[in-house]
C-alpha positions in Angstrom: 0.0 0.0 0.0 1.4 3.5 -1.0 1.0 6.0 1.7 1.0 9.8 1.3 4.4 9.9 3.1 5.8 7.5 0.5 4.4 9.4 -2.4 5.9 12.6 -0.9 9.3 11.0 -0.5 9.2 9.6 -4.0 8.3 13.0 -5.4 11.1 14.7 -3.4 13.5 12.1 -4.7 12.5 13.0 -8.3 12.8 16.7 -7.7 16.1 16.6 -5.9 18.9 18.0 -8.1 21.6 16.2 -6.3 22.5 12.5 -6.3 23.1 10.9 -2.9 26.9 11.0 -3.6 26.7 14.7 -4.6 24.6 15.5 -1.5 27.0 13.8 0.8 30.0 15.7 -0.7 27.9 18.9 -0.2 27.3 18.1 3.3 31.0 17.3 3.9 32.2 20.6 2.3 29.5 22.7 4.3 30.5 21.1 7.6 34.2 21.7 7.1 33.8 25.2 5.7 31.4 26.5 8.2 31.1 24.5 11.3 34.5 23.2 12.3 36.1 25.8 14.5 39.7 26.7 15.2 40.0 24.3 18.1 39.0 21.4 15.8 35.6 21.1 17.4 32.2 20.9 15.6 30.0 23.8 16.4 26.1 23.4 17.1 25.1 26.3 14.8 26.3 29.3 13.0 24.9 31.9 10.7 24.7 31.2 6.9 28.0 33.1 6.5 29.6 31.5 9.5 28.4 34.2 12.2 28.9 33.0 15.7 28.5 34.6 19.2 31.0 32.7 21.2 30.7 32.8 25.0 33.3 34.8 26.8 35.2 33.6 29.9 32.9 35.8 31.9 29.9 34.0 30.5 31.3 30.6 31.5 32.2 31.8 35.0 28.8 33.3 35.5 27.2 30.2 34.1 25.2 32.2 31.6 22.9 31.2 30.0 23.3 28.2 32.3 26.0 25.9 33.8 25.1 23.4 31.1 25.6 25.8 28.3 22.5 24.5 26.5 21.8 26.7 23.5 25.2 28.2 23.0 26.8 27.5 19.5 29.7 25.4 21.0 27.7 23.3 23.3 28.5 19.8 22.0 32.1 19.7 20.7 33.0 16.3 22.0 29.6 14.8 21.4 29.7 15.8 17.7 33.4 15.2 17.1 33.1 11.6 18.5 30.0 10.7 16.6 31.3 12.2 13.3 34.5 10.1 13.5 32.2 7.2 12.6 31.7 8.8 9.2 35.3 9.7 8.6 36.6 6.3 9.7 34.0 4.5 7.5 34.9 6.7 4.6 38.7 6.1 5.1 38.2 2.3 5.3 36.7 2.5 1.8 38.9 5.2 0.1 42.1 5.3 2.1 42.1 8.9 1.3 44.9 10.8 3.2 42.8 14.0 3.4 40.1 12.1 5.2 42.5 10.6 7.6 43.9 14.0 8.3 40.4 15.3 9.1 39.8 12.4 11.4 43.0 13.3 13.2 41.8 16.9 13.6 38.7 15.5 15.3 41.0 13.6 17.7 42.9 16.8 18.4 39.7 18.4 19.3 38.8 15.5 21.6 42.1 15.7 23.3 41.7 19.5 23.8 38.4 19.2 25.6 39.8 16.5 27.9 42.8 18.5 29.0 41.6 22.0 29.8 39.7 21.3 33.0 41.1 21.0 36.6 39.0 17.9 37.4 40.4 14.4 36.2 37.7 12.9 33.9 36.0 16.1 32.9 35.2 16.6 29.3 34.5 20.1 28.3 31.8 20.9 25.9 33.6 23.8 24.1 35.9 26.8 24.6 35.2 30.5 25.3 36.7 33.4 23.3 40.1 33.0 25.2 40.5 29.4 24.0 40.8 27.9 27.5 37.8 28.7 29.6 34.7 26.5 29.6 31.4 25.8 31.4 31.6 23.7 34.4 29.2 20.9 33.4 29.9 18.2 30.8 27.6 15.1 30.7 27.3 11.4 29.7 26.3 12.7 26.3 29.7 14.3 25.9 31.9 11.6 27.5 30.3 8.6 25.5 31.2 10.0 22.1 34.6 10.9 23.3 35.3 7.3 24.2 33.6 6.0 21.1 35.4 8.3 18.8 38.8 7.3 20.1 37.8 3.6 20.1 36.6 3.8 16.5 39.7 5.7 15.3 42.0 3.2 16.9 40.0 0.1 16.0 39.7 1.0 12.3 43.4 1.5 12.2 43.7 5.3 11.5 46.6 6.2 13.9 49.7 7.2 11.9 52.0 4.9 14.1 52.1 2.8 17.2 53.0 5.8 19.3 49.8 7.6 18.4 47.8 4.4 18.9 49.3 3.8 22.3 48.8 7.4 23.4 45.1 7.3 22.4 44.5 3.9 24.2 46.2 5.2 27.4 43.9 8.3 27.3 40.9 6.0 26.9 42.1 3.8 29.8 42.7 6.8 32.0 39.3 8.2 31.4 37.6 5.0 32.2 39.6 4.5 35.4 38.4 8.0 36.5 34.7 7.0 35.8 35.2 3.8 37.6 36.7 5.6 40.6 33.6 7.8 40.7 31.2 4.8 40.6 30.6 5.4 36.9 29.3 8.9 37.4 30.6 11.6 35.0 32.6 14.4 36.8 32.0 18.1 36.3 34.5 20.8 36.7 33.0 22.5 39.7 29.7 23.8 41.0 26.8 23.8 40.8 27.1 19.9 41.0 29.8 17.3 41.2 28.4 14.9 38.5 26.2 15.0 35.3 25.4 11.6 34.1 25.7 8.1 35.5 26.6 5.0 33.4 25.5 2.7 36.2 21.8 3.5 35.8 19.6 0.5 35.0 18.2 2.2 31.8 18.6 2.3 28.1 20.4 5.6 28.6 23.2 4.0 30.5 23.3 0.2 30.1 24.9 -0.1 26.6 27.4 2.6 27.5 28.6 0.8 30.6 29.0 -2.7 28.8 30.7 -1.0 25.8 33.2 0.7 28.1 34.0 -2.6 30.0 34.3 -4.6 26.8 36.5 -1.9 25.1 38.7 -2.0 28.3 39.2 -5.7 27.8 40.0 -5.2 24.0 42.5 -2.5 24.7 44.3 -3.9 27.9 43.9 -7.7 27.4 43.2 -7.8 31.1 40.9 -10.8 31.8 39.3 -9.0 34.9 37.5 -6.6 32.5 36.0 -9.4 30.5 34.8 -11.0 33.8 33.4 -7.7 35.0 31.7 -7.1 31.6 30.0 -10.5 31.7 28.9 -10.1 35.3 27.5 -6.7 34.5 25.7 -8.0 31.3 23.9 -10.6 33.2 23.3 -8.7 36.4 19.6 -7.9 37.0 19.0 -4.3 37.6 16.2 -1.8 38.0 12.6 -2.2 39.2 11.9 -4.9 36.7 15.1 -6.8 37.6 16.1 -7.3 34.0 19.5 -8.4 33.0 21.5 -5.6 31.3 21.5 -7.8 28.2 17.6 -7.7 28.0 17.8 -3.9 28.0 20.2 -4.1 25.1 18.0 -6.6 23.3 15.1 -4.1 23.5 17.2 -1.4 21.9 16.5 2.3 21.6 13.7 3.8 23.5 13.0 7.5 23.9 12.3 9.2 27.3 8.7 8.8 28.2 6.4 11.8 28.3 8.7 13.9 26.0 6.3 13.7 23.0 9.2 14.0 20.7 11.6 11.8 18.8 15.3 11.9 19.9 17.4 9.7 17.7 20.3 12.1 18.1 20.8 11.4 21.8 19.5 7.8 21.4 22.3 7.2 18.8 24.9 7.3 21.5 23.7 4.0 23.0 23.2 2.5 19.5 26.9 3.2 18.7 27.7 1.4 22.0 25.6 -1.6 20.9 27.4 -1.5 17.4 30.7 -1.6 19.2 29.6 -4.4 21.4 28.4 -6.4 18.4 31.7 -5.8 16.6 33.9 -6.8 19.6 31.8 -9.7 20.8 32.9 -13.3 19.8 30.2 -15.2 21.8 27.5 -15.8 19.3 24.7 -15.8 21.9 25.8 -12.3 23.2 26.5 -11.1 19.6 23.0 -12.0 18.6 21.5 -10.1 21.5 23.3 -7.0 20.3 22.2 -7.6 16.7 18.6 -7.8 17.9 18.9 -4.6 19.8 20.5 -2.9 16.8 17.6 -4.2 14.6 15.0 -2.9 17.1 16.7 0.5 17.3 16.8 0.7 13.5 13.1 -0.1 13.4 12.4 2.8 15.8 14.7 5.2 14.0 13.1 4.3 10.6 9.9 5.9 11.6 11.6 9.2 11.7 12.7 9.1 8.1 9.4 10.6 6.6 9.7 13.6 8.9 11.6 15.4 6.0 8.2 16.1 4.4 7.7 18.7 7.2 11.0 20.6 6.4 10.5 23.3 3.9 14.0 23.7 2.2 12.9 27.3 1.2 11.5 28.3 4.6 12.4 31.8 5.7 11.7 31.7 9.4 14.1 33.7 11.4 17.1 32.1 13.1 18.9 34.3 15.8 22.5 33.3 16.3 22.7 35.5 19.4 22.1 33.1 22.3 22.1 35.8 24.9 18.3 36.1 24.5 18.4 33.2 26.9 19.8 35.3 29.7 16.5 36.8 30.4 15.8 33.4 32.1 19.0 33.3 34.0 19.1 32.7 37.7 21.9 31.6 40.1 22.3 27.8 40.1 23.3 25.8 43.1 22.4 22.3 42.0 22.2 20.1 38.8 18.3 20.4 39.1 18.5 24.3 39.2 20.9 24.2 36.2 18.6 22.0 34.2 15.6 24.3 35.1 17.5 27.5 34.0 18.6 25.8 30.8 15.2 24.7 29.9 13.7 28.1 30.5 16.4 29.7 28.4 15.8 27.3 25.6 12.0 28.3 25.5 13.1 32.0 24.9 15.6 30.9 22.3 13.2 28.9 20.4 10.7 31.7 20.5 13.2 34.0 19.0 14.4 31.4 16.5 11.6 29.4 14.9 13.9 28.0 12.3 16.0 26.4 15.1 13.0 24.4 16.2 12.2 23.3 12.6 15.8 22.3 12.1 16.0 20.3 15.4 12.7 18.5 14.6 12.9 17.9 10.9 16.6 18.0 10.0 18.4 16.7 13.1 16.0 13.9 13.7 15.7 12.4 10.2 19.5 12.7 9.7 20.4 11.0 12.9 17.6 8.4 12.3 19.1 7.6 8.9 22.5 6.8 10.5 20.9 4.7 13.3 19.3 2.5 10.7 22.6 1.9 9.0 24.2 0.9 12.2 22.1 -2.3 12.1 24.1 -5.3 10.8 21.1 -6.7 9.0 22.0 -5.9 5.4 18.6 -6.7 4.2 16.8 -4.5 6.5 19.1 -1.6 5.9 18.8 -1.9 2.2 15.0 -2.0 2.4 15.3 1.4 3.9 17.9 2.7 1.5 15.5 4.7 -0.8 14.0 6.5 2.2 17.5 7.2 3.6 18.8 8.5 0.2 15.7 10.8 0.1 16.8 12.2 3.5 20.3 12.7 2.2 19.2 14.5 -0.9 16.4 16.6 0.7 18.3 19.5 2.2 20.3 22.4 0.9 23.1 22.2 3.5 24.3 25.8 2.6 21.0 27.2 3.9 20.7 25.4 7.2 22.0 26.8 10.6 22.5 23.6 12.6 25.4 21.3 12.0 23.5 18.2 12.8 23.1 17.1 9.2 26.5 15.4 9.6 25.1 12.0 10.2 24.0 11.7 6.5 27.8 11.2 5.9 27.8 8.4 8.4 24.7 6.8 6.9 26.1 6.9 3.4 29.4 5.4 4.1 28.0 2.7 6.3 25.8 1.7 3.4 28.8 1.6 1.2 30.6 -0.6 3.7 27.7 -3.1 3.4 28.1 -3.7 -0.3 
C-alpha cells in the first residue's frame, strides 16, 4: 500500500537536483567550511555566513545562560566530534584517502583538547570560550560517551599514523575509564553547581549499553581478563525495578524518554553506537545475537523518523537568531544540577521563540539525519537496504548551505555505512 508519506518521499526524490553522492559531498564541504572551529571542534550552529557569538570567559564563570551551556553555539564539541568520527573512519576504510585521515586526526585533536583543559580528572569540556581555554563547568554522559567511542573507533579502524599515536590514544581512553570507575561510573563536572552530570550505572537504556561498551573496550585495549569478567557479570546482572538483565535492556534497543512527546534519535544514537561496538567486539554468538537484535529494534524505531523530511521546507524563511544571549532573560543563580537544568530549559524556550527556524531544524533536519544513521548501524543488510530509498531521500532533501544547525553530519555516516555493506 502506497502512503501519502511514501508518495511525498518519491516526489522529493524525483525533484532533488543532487544524487546521494553529490549531496554527501555537499554536506561534507559545508561542515568543514562553516562548522569546524579553530579548536577542531564541531559547532552546534552558526549563521549562513559563519556568524557565531562565542561565549566569553565571563559568560562561562557566571554560568550564563546556564552551567550546562545548552543553546550556545559550541555546546556539543566532544559529542559531535566523537560521533562524526564514525563517518570519517568508515569513509577512510573505503577510500584510504589521506585527506580524510587528516580530518579524522583533527577531530581527535579536538577531543584531546576538551579533555585536558579542566582542573578535574575525567572532565570533558563541551567547548571553549573566546580565550580558547575557559569552559562551562558541566559536561555530561552525552559528551563523554562519544569521546570514548570516537577514540575507540579511530584506533579500532586503524587510522593512527603509528604505534606511538595508537598507544597514546589507548592510554587516554584507559585513564578516562579509570576515573569514571573511581567515581562509581558517574561523570565528573569541573566544579559547582554539581559534582556529577550523568551516570553510566543507571539501570536504563540511557546507561546500560554505555557501561557494557566501556568494559568490553577496556578488555579489548588492555587484554586484562578481569575486565572481561566484569563485563560478563554486568551484562547478566539484574537491575532496576523490573530486575532485568542488562542484556535484556540491550535486546530491546533504543527507546525515547517517556512523556517527551518528541523523537530523539540524536541522543539515542549514543547507546546505539555502543551496541554496535559491542556487536563488533563480541565473539560469543549468543551475546552477539542479542546486540544484533537490539540494533535491529533500534533501527526499526529510527526508521519511523525518516518521513519527517516532508515537514521541512527547504525554502523556509523563518528567522534564526544566532545571538544566544536572548536566553539570559531566564538566568538565575544555580546551586544544583536540578537548578541548572531548570534554568537551561527556561532559556531554551526563549531561544526557540526568537528562532523558529531552530526548532524546525531540530525536529525535521536533526531527527531524520540521525535516524538515517541509526538505521545503517544495524548489521542486518537486508533490513538496511530495504530502507535505502528513504535514507537516500533524507540525504538529498536538504540544501546544506542554507541550514544553521550542523546536525546534518550523520548523513555522511549513513552513506558510508551503506557503502561498507556492499
